N, C-alpha and C positions, 0 to 999 in steps of 0.2 A: 537419560538422553545421551546419545553418542556425541560428546563434545569434539572428539577428533574428526568425525565425519563432517560436522558443521564447519569447523575451521578449514578442513581440506576443501570443502565445496566452495567456501568463500574465496580461498586462494586461487582455485582453478577458475572460478568465475571472473576474477580480476585479470587473470592472464589470458583466458580464452573463453569469452562468454558465449553461451548458446544463443543463436539468433532468435529474434522475436518470432519470426515465421519459421518454425521447424516442424518436422512431421508429427511430433507428439502433440504440440499445442494446436497445430492445424486440425488434428483428429479431435481434440477436445472441443475446439470451436465448432466443428462440424456436428459433433454429437449434441452439444448444447443447443445449436440451432435446430437440430432434428427434434428434440424434445419440445422446443417452442412451436415448431410447425405442427406437430402431431397431437399436442395436448392443449394448445391454447384455443379455447372456445369462448374466451372473454370473461371467465369467472375466476374468482380468487381460489376456489377449491381445485380448479384444474392446475393452477400453479403449485398448490400444495402437493397434489398427487405427483406431478412431474418432479418436484424437488425431492420428495422422499424416495421415489424410484431411482432417480439419477444419483443423488448424494448417498443414499443408502446402499445402492448397488456398488458404487465406487468404493465406499468404506469397507464393505464386506469383502470385495475383491482384494483390496489393499491389505486387509487384515490377513486373509488367507495366504497371499504371497509372502508377507512378512513372517508369518508363523512358519511357513515352509522353509524359508531361508534361515530363520533362527534355529530351526531344528536340524538343519543339515550341517552348517558350519558358521562360526562367528564372522569369518572373513566374507562369506557370501552376504550375510546380513549387513555388514559394514559397507560393502559395495552397493547394495540396494539403497541404503540410506544416502550415500554420497550421490548416486545417480538421481534419486528423487529430488534431493536438494538442488542439484544443478538445474533442474527444470522448474523448480518452484521458488527458488531463493536468488536474490542478487540485485546489485545496484545497476549493472550494465544494461539491463533491459529498458531503463529509462534515462540513463546518464548521457547517452549520445545526443538526444534531443535537447537536454538541458545545456550541454556544452555548446551546441549549435546556437541556441538562443543567447547564451552569454557572449559568445564570440561576435554574433551579429550586433548585440548591444554595445560592445566595446568599439565596434566599427560604425556605430550610429546608423545601422542599416535596419530600419523598422520593417521593411517589407520581408527581408529574410527572417527576422525574428518572428513576425506574424505567421509566415509559412511554416516554420519549424514547430511553433506551438500548435498550429492547426493539424499538422501531420501527427504530432505526439498524441493529441486528444483523439484523433481519428483511430489510431492504433489501439486506444483503450476504449473504443466504442462510445466515446463522448464527443461527437462532432460539435464544433462551435464555430461561429462566425467571428473571426479575428480581424476582419478587414478594416474596422474602424478603431481598433485599439491603439492607443498611444504606446510609445516605447516603454515608459514606466509601468503602464498597465500590463504589457506583455511580460515584462520582467517579474512583476508582482504575481501574475498568474503562474509563471514558471516556478517561482519559489513555492507557491501554494501547492502546485501539482507535485513538486519534488518532495515536499514534506510528507504529503499523503502517500505518494508512491513508495518512499523509503519505508514507511510503516507497513504498507500492504505487501510489499515485495521482500521485505527483510524482517523487520521486528515482529510483525504479526505471525509470520511463518515460523520464526524461531520460538515464539511463545508456545504455539500449538505443537511444534516438534518436541518441545520439552514436556508438555503436559501428557500427550498420548504416546504409547509405545511405538518404536520404529518410525516409519515414515507416514503413519496414519494421520497424525495431526497436520503435517505439512500439506498433504494432498487435500484433506478435508477443508482446511482454511482457504487454500487457493481456489478450489472449486466453488466454495461458498461465495467467495468474493467475485469470481468470474460469472457465476449464474446471476447474482444480484445485479451486476453491471450489465450483462448481456441481455437479460430478460426485461430490462427497463430502458433500453436504449431506444431512440427514435426509430420507427420502422417496424417494431414489434407490435402487431395489431392489438389494440385495446390497452388499457392501463392496469387492469386488475390482475392479469396473469403474473406479473413480476413482483407484486406487492409482498407476497409471502417470502420470497427469496430475499428481498431487500430487508424486510423486518427481521428475519432470522439472522442475516449477516450482521445486522446492527447488534443483536444479542451476542453473537459469537465474538464480535470485535470490541465489545464494551470494555472488558478488563484489559486486554492487550493495548488498546488505544490509549487508555489512561496511564498505563505503565510507560508507553512511548512518550506521551506528553510529559510525564514526570521526568523522564530522562532528558528531554529537551530543556526543561526548566533547570535541572541540576547543572547541565554543562553550558547553559547560556545565562541570560540575565534572569535570575530566579525570581526576583521581586516583581518585575514587570510581567513575566510569564504567568505567575500565580495570580496577579491582579486581573489579567485578561481571562484567565481560566474562570475566575469567580464572576466576572462581569461580561461574559461573552455573548449572552443570549440575543440582544437586539442587533448587534453588528454581525456576529458570526453564525449564530444558530446554536442548536443544542445537540446535534448528532455528533458522532465520533469524528467525522471528517472536519467539521467546524471546530471541534476542540483542538485537533492537531494544528490547524491553521492559526487559531487564536493564540495558543501557547507558543507556537513557532514565531509569530509576530512579536510577542513580548520578549522571547528569548533572544531574538535578533535585533529588536528595536526598530523594525521597519513596518511601514504601512501595508497591511494586507486586509483581505476581507472586502465585503461589499461597501459601497459608499454610504455614508450616514448623513442625516441632516444635523444642523448645529446643536439641536436639543439632545439628540442621541449621543453626539460626540461629547457634549458636556457631561452627560451622565456616565459615559465610559471613563472620562477623566484620564485620557491617555492619548498621546500623539506620537507616532513614530516618524522616522525619516522616509523620504521617497525611495522606492527601490532603485538600485544602481547595479552595475556589473560587480562592483566590490561587495555589495550586499548579497548578490547571488553567490559569490565565492565564499562569503561568510556562512551562508546556509549550508554549503557543502561541508565546511568545517564542523558546523553544528551536528550534522548527521553523522559524520565520522567519529566525533567525540562521543556521541550517544552510543554508537556501535561498540566502541572500545569499552565504555562503561558497562554495557550489557554483557559483553563477552567476559569481562573481568568478574562480574557478579556470578555468571554461570560457572566460570572456572572455580571460584571460591565455593560455590554450592556443591559442585562435583567433588572437590577435594574434601569438603566436610563429610560427604557421604562415604567416601573411601576410607576415611580415618575414624568414622563413627564406631 
């Protein structure tokens, strides 16, 4: 893995992030929608065919471009890696909305907080009715979304960038996440078409999500985080997204996840504090500490390879 390309991309992204709506991602969204329109006839097999054609074609194309750049000059390969990471990696693609919600919460402006959360979820193809949410519920939802977004926009991308050569892993992971989300959003006819994409992404995300959850636990309240990891099923669920939220709740000590009845709460044997603007700021710190931990481990691994 090109550690220098990764660090440079993160630094550039912090200084000048690429807008959420840019020509590259607009083209990706259009192509993803084209596959849904032309292959969706209401069967799971149609989603399988579309996924293999779309992701397979993108992977082959990426591999060819990377191999060509690798064979021409290392600088060209480095530039390709940085360019791809700028479009697939970064905090700024979601931090704007998070900051808006935090500022609205500090001003006790529930309407502004609800509106910012609604826009954020709409941008991620996850429309939701926030009109009846209380301010603590909006803050809790923002923390949940921030924990998951940090994984899918940063940690998961880094994992697959490290596993596969060149930019192949970064593109493969982000497209897998995008298709799983886009093909299962409201408005896509039928429910069967997107099932395969969602299931495959859960497989792809299984290990990186657990590594991210472990990082959250290490840099946060480890004991509570691991307790919720082990006992999360009834309150949070069993998928990777639920794992990240459960461990994040324990690491931060704040109430997240769906409401539970008293019996389930007693079985969980854990109660956190109500989400506050200060808790939202603590979540940002947790994510940054996890990032530093991850980059340190990658640097040590890279150094070990160099001196092996």
